[in-house]
N, C-alpha and C positions, 0 to 999 in steps of 0.2 A: 182704152184706159183701164188700168187695174182698179178693181172696185174699191180698194182702200186708198186710192190716191186722187185727191180733189184739190187742185191748186187754185184756190180762190182767195180773195183778200178780205171779204167781209162776211160776217156770220150769216146774214140773210141769204147770201148767194149759195150757201151749202145746200139748202133745201131745194133750190131751183135746179142745181146741178144734179143732185141725187134723183130728182124727178125726171130729168131729161136724159140721163145717161142711157146709152144703148146697151142692151143685153141680148145674148143669143136667144133664139126662140125657145120658150119653155124654161128659161132661167130667171128666177125671181131676183129683183134688185136687192142688193145688200142693204141691211139696215144702216141708216145714216150714222148711228152711234158707233158703227164699226169703222168709220172713215178716219184716215190720217192725212196729213198734208202731203206726204210722199215726196219730199224734195230729194233730188239726186245729189250724192256727194257729201252728205252729212255723216259725221263720224259716230254720232250717237243715235240710237234707235228712237223712233216715236212710239207712243202708245195712243190708243183711241179713247173716246169718251167712256165706252163700256169697260175698258181695261182700267182706267183710272178710278172709275166707280168701284170696281172690284178691289183695287189696291186700298182704297179708303175703307171699304167694308172689312177687309181682312187685316188691315194694318201691316201689309206685307212689304211696305217700303215707306221711307220718309218722304213726304211730299213737301217740296220747297217752293214757295212763292218767290220768284226771282225779281220782284219789283221793289221799289222803295217802300219803306215802312208806311209812308203816308197813304199810298195806294192800297197796300195790304190792309191797313186799319179800316179803310172805308168799305172794302168788300173783298173777301177772299174765299176760296173754296174751303168749306168746313173741314177741319182736320189738317190743313196746311200750316206750315210754320214759316217764319221770316227771320232773316239775319241782317245785320248791319251791312252797309255798303263797303266796298273795297276803298280804302283811303286813297285820296289823291287822284281819283278818276272823275273826269267831267261828266255832267249829267247826261250829255248826249251819248256817252259810251258806258252808261251805268252798268255795274256788275256787282253782284253780292260778294262778300268777303269769304274766300275759301277757308281762311284760317278760322273764322267763326264757325263754319260748317264742320271743320275738323274737330273743334272743341265740342260741338253739339253731338257728334257721333263718337266721342271719346277716342278719336284717332283711328277708328276702324274704317279703313278705306275700302273694305268690301261691302259696306252698308249699301243696301239697295236704295237709290235716290231717284225720285221723279220730279222734274222741274217743269214749271209753267210760268207764263207771263201774260202779255197783252195780245196774244193771238198770232195768226199767220204772219203778220208784217212786223212783229216785235223781235228784236235781236237779243233780248236780255237772257233768255233761256239758253240760246246758242253760245253766247259769250261765257256764261257760267259753266256750261257743259265742257267747253274747251279748257277752261281754267281748272276744272275738277280733274279732267283726264290728265292734264299736264302735271297736276299735283299727285297723281298716282291712284285716284279713285277708279275703280274697275267696274262699277255697276251703276251706270248713269243712263237714264232715259228721259225723254222729253214728251210732255203733253203740249205739243206745239200749237194746237188749236186754241188753247188758252181760255181766258175768262170770257171773251166774246162768244165763242161757240158753246162753252159750258152753259152760259145763260140761254143762248138761243135754243139749246136742246132741252131746256126745262130745269137746268141746275139752279139752285139757290146759292146765295153767298152768306157769309157771316160778317158782321160788323163789330169792330172793337169799340170800347168806350171812347177812345180818342177820336176815332172816325165818326162816331155818332155825334159827339160834341161839335165837331167841325161841320158836319152835314146840317145839323139843326141851326147852326149859326149862319151858314152861308147859303143854303138852298131853301128858299121860301116855298118852292113848289113841292118839296118832299112830303109824302104822306106817311104818318106814323099810325100803325094799327096796334091797338092794345088788345091782346088776345085773352085777357082775364074775363071772368064773368061780370055781368052788368053791375052788380052791387059793388064789387071791388073797383071797377072802373069809375063809377060815380063817386066813390069815396076819395078819389084822387088819382090823377095820371099826368102825363106830360101835357103841357099846354098845346091845344090843337089836335091832340090824338083822337082817333076814331075807334070805336069799339066793334070788334068782330070776335065774340067769345069762342074760344076753342071748343067748348062743350056743344056748340051749335053748328060746328063745321063738319060736314059729312064727306065721306069719300066720294069721288066721282066729280063730274063737271056740271056746272049750272044746277046745283042742288043746294038746299039748306041755306044757312046764313050768308054764305058767299054770294049766292044768287040774289038774295035780298039786298046785299050791300052794293051789288052792281046796279040794281034798279033804283036805290034810294039816294045815291050820290056819295056814299062812303068810299067807294072805289073810283079812281079817275078814268072813267070809261072813254073820255075824249082824247086821252093821251096815254097809251099803254107803255110809253117810254118813261113815264114818271117814276122817280125813285120811290120805292116803298120799303119802309123799315118796320118789321114786326117785333114788338116787345111783349113780354108776358110774365107769368109767375115764375117760369123756369125755361130752360133752353128747349126742352122737349115740346112744350106747348107752342112756343114761338116758332120753332122749326116746322111743326105740323101745319100751322096756319100759313106760313110762308110757302110751303110746298103746294098747298091748296090754291094759293093765288097764282102760282106759276102755271097751273093747269088752266087758268082763265086767260092766258096769253100775256100776263104782266111779266116782262122779262128783265126787270131791274129790281128784283126783290132780295132783300137781305134780312137776317134776323139777328137779334142781340141775345147772347146766351146767358146773360145775367138776369136778375129779377128786376121788375119795375121798382121795387122798394130800394134797390141798390142805386138807382138812378136819381133818386130824389136829392136835390141839392148839387148834383153833378153836372146836369145838362139843362139847357133851357132854350127858349126861343125868343 
């Protein structure tokens, strides 16, 4: 098996496959973030997790979330964008509207595009890639591992206001973490929110305020699948705390990039 090809269906299995893969004597296993799905016969190239991280860091390509807006709004890779659905297509064959993408890139069909969707078993990125190529786009790649593996490998997601509103209305198990200092939190926050101040969160694992929150019940230690949404004074603080929580094996963590003040009167529980 080529070290960049791991044909598995669920995110958790990637870690197992990476650990069990056979390598010649003296050859170290490849980092799991270098893996791609490696399907044969696909016209568009795949990129790995480490490659999409670099794309996002350098802004060297436009990253497109190929899922419906409702899914995008609830959790998407930070820096990704979303467009409307192609008209007249049933949900089972959902595909984004290439015409909308054309307007987004001002008709420059040489624009570097990276697509992602719901992971190895999802066809949305493949369908969109095919339609983009048919429309004349020449620089299209896929992060076919998608959201499931992005999360499994420690990636956080961003949540939009529309998504946050729907989550708080429908998911009574969701945990909201307010990353502002205690005085600001006490003065007013979202109903049911729990406070983990950014100022007390340290780099590393099992340290500082995050460790205390694991021990005192602020974090859902009995179910690491629990949806966690981090809010704060600004995007930087919320994102920092969200990343700290992923280091503690919480793999359904998103952050809201707006301020807590902007949420008042907008969302509730």
